[in-house]
C-alpha positions in Angstrom: 0.0 0.0 0.0 1.4 3.4 -1.0 1.0 6.6 0.8 1.7 10.2 -0.2 5.3 11.1 -0.9 6.5 13.8 1.5 9.4 15.3 -0.4 10.3 18.1 2.0 10.4 15.8 5.1 12.2 13.1 3.2 14.8 15.5 2.1 15.3 16.8 5.6 15.5 13.3 7.1 18.0 12.1 4.6 20.2 15.1 5.0 20.2 15.0 8.8 20.8 11.3 8.9 23.8 11.7 6.6 25.1 14.5 8.8 24.9 12.5 11.9 27.2 9.8 10.6 31.0 9.9 10.7 33.3 8.1 8.2 34.5 5.6 10.9 30.8 4.6 11.5 30.7 3.0 8.1 34.2 1.8 7.8 35.7 4.7 5.8 38.8 6.7 6.6 38.3 10.3 7.8 41.0 11.7 5.5 42.0 15.4 5.6 40.0 18.2 7.4 36.3 18.0 6.4 34.2 21.0 5.9 31.0 18.9 5.6 29.4 17.6 8.8 29.0 13.8 8.7 29.3 11.8 5.5 29.7 13.4 2.1 27.0 12.7 -0.5 29.6 10.8 -2.6 30.3 8.5 0.3 26.7 7.7 0.8 26.1 7.0 -2.8 29.1 4.8 -3.0 27.7 2.7 -0.1 24.2 2.7 -1.5 25.2 2.0 -5.1 23.4 5.0 -6.6 24.3 8.2 -8.4 25.3 11.3 -6.5 22.9 13.4 -8.7 20.0 11.2 -7.6 20.8 11.8 -3.9 21.3 15.5 -4.4 17.8 15.7 -6.0 16.3 13.7 -3.1 18.0 16.0 -0.5 16.7 19.1 -2.4 13.1 17.7 -2.3 12.9 17.6 -6.1 13.6 13.9 -6.9 11.2 11.2 -8.0 9.6 8.8 -5.6 12.3 6.3 -4.6 11.7 2.6 -5.1 11.5 0.2 -2.2 14.9 -1.3 -3.3 16.5 2.2 -3.3 15.1 3.0 0.1 16.5 -0.3 1.5 20.0 0.6 0.0 19.8 4.1 1.6 18.8 2.7 5.0 21.7 0.3 5.0 24.2 3.0 3.8 23.0 5.4 6.5 23.0 2.7 9.2 19.4 3.5 10.1 17.7 1.7 13.0 14.6 -0.3 12.4 12.4 2.7 13.5 14.4 5.1 11.3 14.2 2.8 8.3 10.4 2.5 8.7 10.2 6.3 9.0 12.2 6.6 5.8 9.8 4.3 4.0 6.8 6.3 5.3 8.2 9.6 4.2 8.9 8.2 0.7 5.3 7.0 0.3 5.7 3.3 1.1 4.3 1.6 4.1 2.5 -1.7 5.0 -1.3 -1.8 5.0 -2.8 0.0 8.0 -6.1 -0.8 9.6 -8.7 1.7 10.6 -7.5 3.9 13.5 -9.1 3.3 16.9 -9.0 7.1 17.6 -10.1 8.1 21.0 -12.5 5.2 21.4 -11.0 2.5 23.7 -12.4 -0.9 23.0 -14.3 -2.6 25.9 -11.9 -5.5 25.9 -8.9 -3.2 26.4 -10.7 -1.3 29.2 -11.6 -4.6 30.9 -7.9 -5.6 30.7 -6.9 -2.3 32.2 -9.3 -2.8 35.1 -7.9 -6.3 35.8 -4.4 -4.8 36.4 -5.1 -3.9 40.0 -1.5 -4.2 41.4 0.4 -2.2 38.8 -0.1 1.2 37.2 -1.4 1.0 33.6 -2.5 3.6 31.0 -3.9 3.7 27.5 -2.4 6.3 25.3 -3.3 7.4 21.7 -0.5 7.6 19.2 -0.3 11.5 19.4 0.0 11.3 23.2 -3.6 11.6 24.4 -4.1 9.8 27.7 -7.4 7.9 27.0 -7.7 5.9 30.2 -5.8 4.8 33.3 -6.4 2.4 36.2 -6.8 3.3 39.9 -3.1 2.6 40.6 -1.9 4.9 37.8 -4.3 7.6 39.1 -2.8 7.2 42.5 0.8 7.4 41.1 0.5 10.2 38.5 -2.4 12.1 40.2 -3.0 15.5 38.8 0.1 15.6 36.5 -1.5 13.0 34.1 -5.2 13.4 33.5 -7.8 12.0 31.1 -9.7 15.2 31.1 -9.6 17.3 27.9 -8.0 19.6 26.9 -5.1 18.7 29.2 -4.8 15.0 28.6 -2.1 15.2 25.9 1.2 14.2 27.6 3.3 15.9 25.1 1.5 19.2 25.5 1.6 18.9 29.3 5.3 18.1 29.3 6.3 21.2 27.3 3.8 23.7 28.6 3.2 22.9 32.2 6.3 23.2 34.5 4.3 21.5 37.3 4.3 18.2 35.4 8.1 18.0 35.4 8.3 18.2 39.1 7.2 14.6 39.3 10.4 13.5 37.4 14.1 13.9 38.4 15.5 17.0 36.9 18.6 15.3 35.4 16.3 13.2 33.2 14.2 16.0 31.8 16.3 16.4 28.6 16.4 12.8 27.7 12.7 12.3 28.5 11.8 15.4 26.4 13.7 14.0 23.4 12.1 10.6 23.7 8.6 12.2 23.8 9.2 14.2 20.7 10.9 11.3 18.8 7.9 9.2 19.5 5.5 11.9 18.3 7.5 12.4 15.1 7.0 8.7 14.3 3.3 8.9 14.9 2.9 12.1 12.8 4.8 10.5 9.9 2.7 7.3 10.0 -0.5 9.4 9.8 0.8 11.2 6.7 1.3 14.9 5.7 -2.5 15.4 5.2 -3.5 14.5 8.8 -5.1 17.7 10.2 -5.1 16.5 13.9 -1.4 15.8 13.9 -0.5 19.0 12.0 -2.6 21.1 14.4 -0.9 19.5 17.5 2.6 20.1 16.1 1.8 23.7 15.2 0.3 24.4 18.6 3.3 22.9 20.3 5.8 24.8 18.1 4.1 28.1 18.9 3.9 27.4 22.6 7.4 26.0 23.3 10.7 26.9 21.9 12.2 23.8 23.5 9.7 21.6 21.6 10.5 23.4 18.4 14.2 22.8 18.8 13.7 19.1 19.6 11.3 18.7 16.7 13.8 20.2 14.3 16.4 17.5 15.3 14.2 15.0 13.3 14.8 12.2 15.7 12.5 9.1 15.6 12.0 6.3 18.1 9.0 4.3 19.1 8.6 4.0 22.9 8.2 0.3 23.3 9.9 -0.1 26.6 11.9 2.0 28.9 12.9 2.9 32.5 11.0 5.6 34.4 11.4 7.3 37.8 8.5 9.1 39.3 8.6 11.2 42.5 5.4 10.9 44.5 4.7 13.4 47.3 3.5 10.8 49.7 5.9 7.8 49.1 8.9 9.4 47.4 10.8 8.3 44.3 9.7 5.1 42.6 11.6 3.2 39.9 9.6 1.5 37.1 10.2 -0.5 34.0 7.4 0.0 31.5 6.3 -1.9 28.4 4.0 -0.7 25.6 1.6 -3.1 24.0 0.4 -1.7 20.6 -3.2 -2.2 19.5 -3.8 -3.8 16.1 -4.6 -0.4 14.6 -1.3 0.9 16.0 -2.7 4.2 17.2 -3.3 3.1 20.8 -0.9 1.6 23.3 -1.4 0.0 26.7 1.5 1.1 29.0 2.2 -1.2 32.0 4.6 0.1 34.8 6.3 -2.5 36.9 8.8 -1.9 39.8 11.6 -4.4 40.2 10.3 -7.1 42.7 11.6 -7.0 46.2 12.9 -3.4 45.9 12.0 -0.3 47.9 10.1 0.8 44.8 7.9 -2.2 45.0 7.3 -1.5 48.7 6.5 2.1 47.9 3.9 1.0 45.3 2.3 -1.2 47.9 2.0 1.8 50.2 0.7 3.9 47.3 -2.2 1.5 46.7 -3.2 2.0 50.3 -2.8 5.8 50.2 -4.8 6.2 47.0 -5.1 9.1 44.5 -6.6 11.6 46.9 -3.3 12.0 48.8 -1.5 12.8 45.5 -3.9 15.6 44.7 -3.9 17.0 48.2 -0.1 17.0 48.4 0.2 19.0 45.2 -2.3 21.7 46.1 
């Protein structure tokens, strides 16, 4: 199934991916002083088996739609990760068939599963960062920094526009967390395609509201948040360490996030206490 070719975004991603590489990353000698950041176009085309003129036209957003074979060669030459390779294919107008989006409607089966997770925090997020539902333990953990009430339920918007939200996370992790949030949003926006009004509106709103978001968006980093480590500071029980896993819905625009503390650790004990304390303490402590 083909999607619309996004020449401008494709050109930007190819150029920035090339600039991020160094000759030694691909087994080439650095040679004399280089004026060009990253790899030269000639080096990429040599690795990909294509003409330099073809790559120049792609990077100037005036080339034809690349074939699947050409995209595969470019992905290998640029040492793209799996997520970055998929992003490249999407921008070039190639992607696997996609089912109908679930949107903001959470299936009853998924809500039932959420309710059965009584001992660990769990949330359901839309692909653009809207918090659609969370169980009682997640409500007790995140309290008023993570709400399902509109218009404040988008976690990307809250992170970049509400300083209060960041107080729940260690300050030395803010930069990395911000980059991961933006990289994940980049992937979702690209999958929806350049004509998606909801995605475009969210990005425009964020760019206008936050210079920090705009700078991170312009880095053109992509990464799907499938699993990671998270530390949350709760006013009643202190700092809790979590590992979290993201389970993707068949439509790929909803994810079930499950937060689990390492067994037998102080974090597990803190979570046990949090289940007793309940969400009301979190809200009272932040007021």
